[in-house]
C-alpha positions in Angstrom: -4.5 -12.7 -2.8 -4.4 -10.3 -5.7 -3.0 -11.2 -9.1 0.5 -9.9 -9.7 1.2 -7.9 -12.9 4.4 -7.8 -14.9 4.8 -6.6 -18.5 7.7 -5.7 -20.6 7.7 -2.1 -19.5 5.7 -2.1 -16.3 7.9 -3.4 -13.5 6.5 -5.9 -11.1 6.6 -4.3 -7.7 4.5 -6.2 -5.2 1.0 -6.7 -6.7 0.9 -3.3 -8.5 3.2 -2.0 -11.2 5.4 1.1 -11.4 5.8 3.0 -14.6 8.0 1.4 -17.3 11.5 0.5 -16.0 13.2 0.9 -19.4 14.8 4.1 -20.9 15.3 3.1 -24.5 17.4 6.2 -24.9 20.9 7.4 -24.3 22.2 11.0 -23.6 21.3 12.4 -27.0 18.8 15.3 -27.1 16.8 16.8 -29.9 17.7 20.1 -31.4 15.3 23.0 -30.7 12.1 22.4 -32.6 13.1 18.9 -33.5 10.8 16.0 -32.9 11.1 12.2 -32.7 8.9 9.1 -32.4 10.2 6.0 -30.6 8.6 2.5 -30.8 9.6 0.1 -28.0 8.8 -3.6 -27.5 10.2 -6.3 -25.3 9.7 -8.6 -22.3 10.5 -9.1 -18.6 10.5 -11.8 -16.0 10.4 -11.7 -12.2 10.6 -14.0 -9.1 8.4 -12.5 -6.4 6.9 -13.1 -3.0 3.6 -11.5 -4.0 1.8 -9.9 -1.0 3.7 -12.0 1.5 3.8 -10.8 5.1 6.0 -11.8 7.9 3.1 -13.7 9.5 2.1 -15.5 6.3 5.0 -16.0 3.9 4.5 -17.6 0.6 7.0 -19.2 -1.7 8.4 -17.3 -4.6 6.6 -17.4 -8.0 7.9 -16.6 -11.4 5.9 -14.3 -13.7 6.7 -12.7 -17.1 5.1 -10.7 -19.9 5.5 -8.4 -22.9 4.2 -5.3 -24.4 4.7 -2.1 -26.4 5.3 1.6 -26.0 5.0 4.6 -28.3 6.9 7.8 -27.3 6.9 11.3 -28.8 9.5 13.9 -27.9 10.1 17.6 -28.9 13.3 19.6 -28.5 12.8 22.9 -26.6 16.3 24.2 -26.7 19.0 24.5 -24.0 19.7 20.8 -24.5 16.2 19.9 -23.2 13.2 18.0 -24.6 9.7 17.2 -23.4 7.2 14.6 -24.5 4.8 11.8 -23.6 4.3 8.1 -24.1 1.5 5.5 -24.1 2.1 1.9 -23.2 0.2 -1.4 -23.1 1.4 -4.7 -21.6 0.2 -8.3 -20.9 1.5 -10.5 -18.1 1.3 -14.1 -17.1 -1.2 -15.0 -14.3 0.2 -15.8 -10.9 -1.8 -18.4 -9.0 -4.3 -19.0 -11.8 -6.9 -16.7 -13.2 -6.9 -14.4 -16.2 -3.6 -12.9 -17.4 -3.3 -9.4 -16.0 -2.7 -6.4 -18.3 -2.2 -2.7 -17.9 -2.5 0.4 -20.1 -1.4 3.9 -19.3 0.7 7.0 -20.2 3.3 9.3 -18.9 4.8 12.8 -19.5 8.6 13.2 -19.6 11.3 15.8 -19.4 14.9 15.4 -20.4 18.0 17.6 -20.0 21.6 16.8 -21.0 23.9 19.4 -19.5 26.9 17.4 -20.8 27.2 15.2 -24.0 27.8 12.1 -21.8 25.3 12.8 -19.0 21.5 13.3 -19.1 18.6 13.3 -16.6 15.1 12.1 -17.4 12.0 12.7 -15.2 8.7 10.9 -15.9 5.2 11.2 -14.3 2.0 9.4 -15.2 -0.6 6.8 -14.4 -2.0 3.4 -15.6 -5.0 1.2 -15.2 -4.3 -2.2 -13.5 -7.2 -3.5 -15.6 -7.9 -6.9 -14.0 -8.6 -5.4 -10.6 -9.7 -2.0 -12.2 -7.2 -0.2 -10.0 -5.7 3.1 -11.0 -2.0 3.6 -10.2 -0.1 6.9 -10.2 3.7 7.1 -10.2 6.9 8.7 -11.3 10.6 8.1 -11.8 14.0 9.7 -12.1 16.9 8.4 -14.2 20.5 9.5 -14.4 22.1 8.4 -17.7 25.8 8.1 -18.5 27.5 7.4 -21.8 31.1 6.2 -21.4 31.5 5.7 -25.1 30.2 8.0 -27.9 31.3 7.3 -31.5 31.9 10.0 -34.1 28.5 9.4 -35.8 26.7 9.7 -32.4 26.2 6.0 -31.6 26.8 5.3 -28.0 26.9 2.8 -25.2 25.1 4.0 -22.1 24.2 2.9 -18.6 21.8 4.5 -16.0 20.5 4.4 -12.5 16.7 4.8 -12.3 14.4 5.0 -9.3 10.6 4.6 -9.6 7.6 4.8 -7.3 3.9 3.9 -7.6 0.8 4.5 -5.5 -2.4 2.5 -6.2 -5.8 4.0 -5.3 -7.2 1.4 -2.9 -10.3 1.2 -0.6 -9.5 0.1 2.9 -5.7 -0.1 2.4 -2.6 1.9 1.7 0.2 0.7 -0.6 3.4 2.2 -1.7 5.7 0.6 -4.3 9.3 1.4 -5.2 11.7 0.0 -7.8 15.4 0.4 -8.6 16.5 -0.3 -12.1 19.9 -0.3 -13.9 19.3 0.0 -17.6 22.3 -0.8 -19.9 22.1 -0.3 -23.6 23.5 0.7 -27.0 22.0 3.4 -29.3 23.1 2.9 -32.9 22.7 5.7 -35.5 21.6 3.7 -38.6 21.2 7.0 -40.4 20.7 10.7 -39.8 17.1 10.1 -38.7 17.0 6.5 -37.5 18.3 5.0 -34.2 18.2 1.4 -33.2 18.3 0.8 -29.4 18.9 -2.5 -27.5 18.7 -2.3 -23.8 18.3 -4.5 -20.7 18.9 -4.6 -17.0 18.0 -5.9 -13.6 15.1 -4.6 -11.5 14.7 -4.7 -7.7 11.2 -3.9 -6.3 9.8 -3.2 -2.9 6.3 -2.6 -1.6 4.6 -1.8 1.7 0.9 -2.6 2.1 -1.1 -1.6 5.2 -4.8 -2.6 5.5 -7.2 -0.5 7.5 -9.5 -3.2 8.6 -7.8 -5.5 11.2 -4.6 -3.5 10.6 -1.8 -5.6 9.2 1.2 -4.8 7.2 2.8 -6.8 4.3 6.2 -6.2 2.8 7.0 -7.5 -0.6 10.3 -7.9 -2.5 10.6 -8.8 -6.2 13.8 -9.4 -8.3 13.8 -9.6 -12.0 15.1 -8.2 -15.3 13.9 -7.0 -18.7 15.1 -6.5 -22.2 13.8 -4.2 -25.0 14.4 -3.3 -28.6 13.4 0.1 -30.0 13.5 2.3 -33.1 13.7 6.0 -32.8 12.7 8.1 -35.9 13.8 11.8 -35.9 11.0 13.3 -38.0 11.9 17.0 -38.0 
């Protein structure tokens, strides 16, 4: 039985995490040549049947955790921006043992063809440190802002899908997650944004072992909440 991992921004999906489930951003994009730094922190909790197969089900366990992310973005024109982020999280142990943690990074691309609609694509990797397992993944988010104030503050909601593939010996594992971020982005000043966001997360995983072939399907249900500050520095 492997130790499950969940941190504020690394969704628990089976026994390996996807990339961060949060957005911590609405539909706003930087002007050409503009730059921003976003600091994110928060927590998450999940009920999961970790690595449970049809032939050996286990009872659900509750895990949680917290962490931080630092993100940098640059506006490239045509209502687009690119950037990257690094993140670190620590989770509670499931079934005893040391608390799991993860560290990683991702690259991102954002485009907002309409003031109330944006698309964000991320791709990256992380180290599931307790088991020393590298995990690669990506995600796609569709963001909608049904309310935008005159000063640019907005209420937004999104539909986000994620996947992750750990690099294992003697097994193959694919993890998927569906997230529904809901948040508010407040313009405190011309250069400062305060963002509060949360939402549910539904995770799935399919594990197949090569030795004595057996498959295990996992489902996890949980939610997260984050607070963030974005600083437009140029």
